[in-house]
C-alpha positions in Angstrom: 0.0 0.0 0.0 1.4 3.4 -1.0 2.1 6.1 1.6 3.1 9.7 1.8 6.8 8.9 1.6 6.3 7.1 -1.7 4.5 10.2 -3.0 7.3 12.4 -1.9 9.9 10.2 -3.6 8.0 10.2 -6.9 7.4 14.0 -6.8 11.0 14.6 -5.6 9.9 16.8 -2.8 9.8 16.5 1.0 7.1 14.8 3.0 6.2 18.2 4.5 5.7 19.6 1.0 3.3 16.7 0.1 1.4 17.3 3.4 1.2 21.1 2.7 0.0 20.5 -0.8 -2.9 18.3 0.4 -3.9 20.5 3.3 -3.2 24.0 2.0 -2.6 23.9 -1.8 -2.7 27.7 -2.1 0.6 27.9 -0.1 2.3 25.7 -2.7 3.4 26.8 -6.2 1.4 25.6 -9.1 4.4 23.7 -10.5 5.0 21.9 -7.2 1.3 21.2 -6.7 1.0 19.6 -10.1 4.0 17.4 -9.4 2.6 16.3 -6.1 -0.9 15.6 -7.4 0.6 13.6 -10.3 2.6 11.6 -7.9 -0.5 11.0 -5.7 -2.3 9.6 -8.7 0.7 7.5 -9.9 1.2 6.0 -6.4 -2.5 5.4 -5.9 -2.2 7.2 -2.6 -5.4 7.6 -0.6 -4.8 10.3 2.1 -6.7 10.1 5.4 -9.1 13.0 4.6 -10.5 12.9 8.1 -7.0 13.4 9.6 -6.2 16.1 7.0 -9.3 18.0 7.8 -8.8 17.7 11.5 -5.3 19.2 11.3 -6.4 22.0 9.0 -9.4 22.9 11.1 -11.7 22.7 8.1 -14.5 20.3 7.3 -14.6 21.0 3.6 -18.4 20.9 3.9 -20.6 23.7 2.5 -24.2 24.0 3.6 -26.7 25.0 0.8 -30.1 26.3 1.9 -32.8 25.7 -0.8 -36.4 27.0 -0.5 -37.6 23.9 -2.3 -35.7 21.2 -4.2 -38.9 20.6 -6.2 -38.1 23.7 -8.2 -36.5 22.8 -11.5 -34.4 26.0 -11.7 -32.9 25.4 -8.2 -31.9 21.9 -9.4 -29.8 23.4 -12.1 -28.2 25.9 -9.7 -27.3 23.0 -7.3 -25.8 21.1 -10.3 -23.4 24.1 -10.9 -22.6 24.2 -7.2 -21.8 20.5 -7.2 -19.4 20.9 -10.1 -17.5 23.8 -8.5 -17.4 22.2 -5.1 -16.0 18.9 -6.5 -13.3 20.9 -8.4 -12.2 22.5 -5.1 -12.5 19.3 -2.9 -15.6 20.4 -1.0 -18.8 18.5 -0.3 -22.3 20.0 -0.3 -24.8 19.5 2.6 -28.2 20.3 1.1 -31.0 21.7 3.3 -34.5 21.7 1.8 -35.8 24.3 4.2 -39.1 25.3 2.6 -38.3 28.9 3.7 -38.5 28.0 7.4 -36.5 30.5 9.5 -35.9 28.2 12.4 -34.6 25.4 10.2 -32.3 27.7 8.4 -30.9 29.0 11.8 -30.2 25.4 12.7 -28.1 25.0 9.5 -26.3 28.2 10.2 -25.4 27.0 13.6 -23.6 24.1 11.9 -21.2 26.6 10.5 -20.8 28.4 13.8 -20.0 25.1 15.6 -17.5 24.1 12.9 -19.6 21.3 11.5 -19.4 23.1 8.1 -17.1 25.8 6.8 -19.7 28.1 5.1 -23.2 28.5 3.8 -24.9 29.4 0.5 -28.4 30.8 0.9 -30.8 30.8 -2.1 -33.5 33.1 -0.6 -33.5 36.6 0.8 -33.0 35.8 4.4 -29.9 35.9 6.7 -30.0 32.6 8.7 -27.2 33.8 10.9 -29.4 36.6 12.3 -31.5 34.1 14.2 -28.7 31.6 15.0 -27.1 31.6 18.5 -23.6 33.0 18.4 -20.8 30.5 18.8 -18.4 30.9 21.7 -15.1 32.0 20.4 -12.1 34.1 21.4 -11.2 34.7 17.7 -11.9 38.1 16.2 -15.1 38.1 14.1 -14.5 37.9 10.4 -15.3 41.0 8.2 -17.8 39.0 6.2 -20.2 36.3 7.1 -19.1 32.8 5.9 -22.0 33.0 3.5 -23.0 33.8 -0.1 -26.6 34.9 -1.0 -27.6 33.8 -4.5 -30.6 34.0 -6.8 -33.1 35.7 -4.5 -30.9 38.1 -2.4 -31.2 40.6 0.4 -31.0 44.3 -0.5 -28.2 44.8 2.0 -26.5 41.5 2.3 -23.6 41.1 4.8 -21.9 38.8 2.3 -21.2 38.4 -1.4 -24.3 38.1 -3.7 -25.0 36.6 -7.1 -28.0 38.0 -8.9 -29.7 38.6 -12.2 -30.9 42.1 -13.2 -34.5 40.9 -12.8 -35.9 44.4 -13.4 -34.2 44.7 -16.7 -35.1 41.2 -17.7 -38.8 41.7 -17.0 -38.7 44.9 -18.9 -37.2 43.2 -21.9 -39.9 40.5 -22.0 -42.7 43.1 -21.6 -41.1 45.2 -24.5 -41.2 42.0 -26.6 -44.9 41.6 -26.0 -45.6 45.3 -26.6 -43.7 45.1 -29.9 -46.1 42.3 -31.0 -49.0 44.7 -30.5 -50.2 43.6 -27.1 -51.6 46.2 -24.8 -53.6 44.1 -22.3 -50.5 42.3 -20.9 -51.1 40.4 -17.6 -48.5 39.3 -15.2 -48.7 36.3 -12.9 -46.4 37.2 -10.0 -44.2 35.2 -7.7 -44.5 35.1 -3.8 -45.6 38.5 -2.5 -42.6 39.1 -0.2 -40.0 38.0 -2.7 -37.5 40.6 -4.0 -37.7 38.7 -7.3 -41.4 39.5 -7.5 -40.8 43.1 -6.6 -38.1 43.7 -9.2 -39.9 41.8 -12.0 -43.1 43.7 -11.4 -41.1 46.9 -11.5 -39.5 46.0 -14.9 -43.0 45.1 -16.3 -44.3 48.5 -15.2 -41.2 50.3 -16.5 -41.8 48.9 -20.0 -45.5 49.8 -19.9 -44.8 53.3 -18.9 -42.1 53.7 -21.6 -44.6 52.6 -24.2 -47.4 54.9 -22.9 -49.6 51.9 -21.9 -51.6 52.5 -18.7 -50.9 50.1 -15.9 -54.0 48.0 -14.9 -54.0 46.6 -11.4 -56.5 43.8 -12.3 -53.9 42.4 -14.7 -51.5 41.6 -11.8 -52.4 38.1 -10.5 -50.8 36.4 -7.5 -48.8 33.2 -7.8 -46.1 31.2 -5.9 -43.9 29.8 -8.7 -45.9 26.5 -8.8 -47.6 24.9 -11.8 -50.9 25.0 -9.9 -50.7 28.7 -9.2 -50.1 29.5 -12.9 -53.1 27.3 -13.8 -55.3 29.1 -11.2 -54.2 32.6 -12.1 -54.7 32.1 -15.8 -58.3 31.0 -15.1 -58.9 34.2 -13.0 -57.4 36.4 -15.8 -59.5 34.8 -18.5 -62.6 35.4 -16.4 -62.1 39.2 -16.5 -64.6 41.3 -18.4 -61.7 42.5 -20.6 -59.2 39.6 -20.5 -55.5 40.0 -21.5 -54.1 39.1 -24.9 -50.8 38.1 -23.3 -49.7 36.7 -20.0 -46.2 37.1 -18.7 -45.4 34.6 -15.9 -42.6 35.2 -13.4 -41.3 31.7 -13.9 -41.7 28.9 -16.4 -43.6 26.5 -14.2 -46.4 29.0 -13.8 -46.4 29.6 -17.6 -46.7 25.9 -18.2 -49.7 25.8 -15.8 -51.2 28.8 -17.5 -50.9 27.2 -21.0 -52.7 24.2 -19.7 -55.6 26.3 -18.4 -55.9 28.3 -21.5 -56.1 25.2 -23.7 -58.7 23.7 -21.4 -60.9 26.8 -22.0 -60.7 26.2 -25.8 -58.2 29.0 -26.6 -55.1 28.8 -28.7 -51.6 29.8 -27.8 -50.4 32.2 -29.3 -53.3 32.8 -31.8 -55.7 33.9 -29.1 -53.4 34.7 -26.2 -49.6 34.8 -25.9 -47.8 33.3 -22.9 -44.2 34.0 -21.7 -42.2 32.7 -18.8 -38.9 33.3 -16.9 -35.9 30.9 -16.2 -35.7 28.8 -19.4 -35.9 25.5 -17.5 -35.3 22.3 -19.6 -39.0 21.7 -20.2 -39.5 25.2 -21.7 -38.3 24.2 -25.2 -40.6 21.2 -25.2 -44.0 22.6 -24.2 -46.7 22.9 -26.8 -46.0 25.4 -28.2 -42.4 25.9 -27.1 -42.2 28.7 -24.4 -40.8 32.2 -24.9 -38.9 32.9 -21.8 -36.0 34.7 -20.1 -32.9 32.5 -19.9 -30.9 32.6 -16.7 -27.5 31.0 -16.4 -28.6 28.7 -13.6 -25.5 26.5 -13.4 -23.3 29.6 -13.3 -25.3 30.9 -10.3 -24.2 27.8 -8.5 -20.6 27.8 -9.7 -20.1 31.5 -8.9 -21.6 31.1 -5.4 -19.3 28.3 -4.5 -16.2 30.1 -5.8 -17.1 33.3 -3.9 -17.7 31.4 -0.7 -14.3 29.7 -0.9 -12.7 33.1 -1.5 -14.5 34.3 1.7 -13.3 31.3 3.7 -9.7 31.7 2.4 -9.7 35.4 3.4 -9.4 36.7 -0.2 -12.3 39.1 0.1 -12.4 42.2 2.3 -15.6 43.5 0.8 -18.8 41.8 -0.3 -19.0 41.9 -4.1 -22.3 41.9 -6.0 -22.0 39.7 -9.1 -24.7 40.4 -11.7 -25.1 37.6 -14.3 -26.5 38.1 -17.8 -29.9 37.1 -19.2 -31.2 36.3 -22.7 -34.6 36.8 -24.2 -35.4 33.5 -25.8 -38.3 33.8 -28.3 -40.2 30.7 -29.2 -43.6 29.8 -30.4 -45.8 30.7 -27.3 -45.8 34.4 -28.2 -47.2 36.0 -31.4 -49.0 39.1 -32.7 -51.9 40.3 -30.7 -55.3 39.3 -32.1 -56.2 41.6 -34.9 -52.7 42.7 -35.6 
């Protein structure tokens, strides 16, 4: 069975250098690191990771708080996190919190009690604000060991990874306006979500720019689920003057809305256009294919993990706000307003 001395011999370095490479690779030059890693592979050496982590004081575990793992978009974000965590020799501990503050505080306490190194939060809530402070004589870090991604706090005490949701919603509304639609409804997300706030603001920006009056009755509540899109579409179609287009704040609600529209004997987009947000994998395969805003979901995850590792390694003194790009993806679910 190979051991660390065999790795040192193959790499032509000291045992101490091998140990340092495995425990603190950033302290070793890239050339030396590559030599050691190649020797580890050649020797078939399996380091005792528990011992390495005990000596370094790190668990190499990252907690990820997800409002619901049933959401297809979050599944893609987590996939990106897994990729980046694996590249950096970290493991993910996934918490399906359903937005429960107490549950999130319990996960935050895992970080404070050194059961995990850091935390990624996917909703606009600081779980450390409710967690009991850990007993420590060390000076408090400048930044929380946390990254807030996707749905973020306005004043987050940590790095954030966001989309310009206001600009994206404005772009989609402008697309519908350009097709001649003037009665454009919006099915919103959860009432207290910053995503909902910003997307409604972008929708209203585009209407105002086009000189189209905002109509309160065309705003319908939703919660990002298929069922809420289905229900809201029925409510909108029951209006005395129903919309000619419906913009949903996520794709799942848009899919639910299309189902309800078809059940009522209407055609998409000939009678009513439908647009979504996220570009989940199902969006291109609905009937008709869904016009939507594409978000780089996997990149949200990769960026969040990299930022958190930078925080943990003391590379950041301030909390950056990373804004990722969006794309307007036009497919068959949107078309000219009736009569155009």
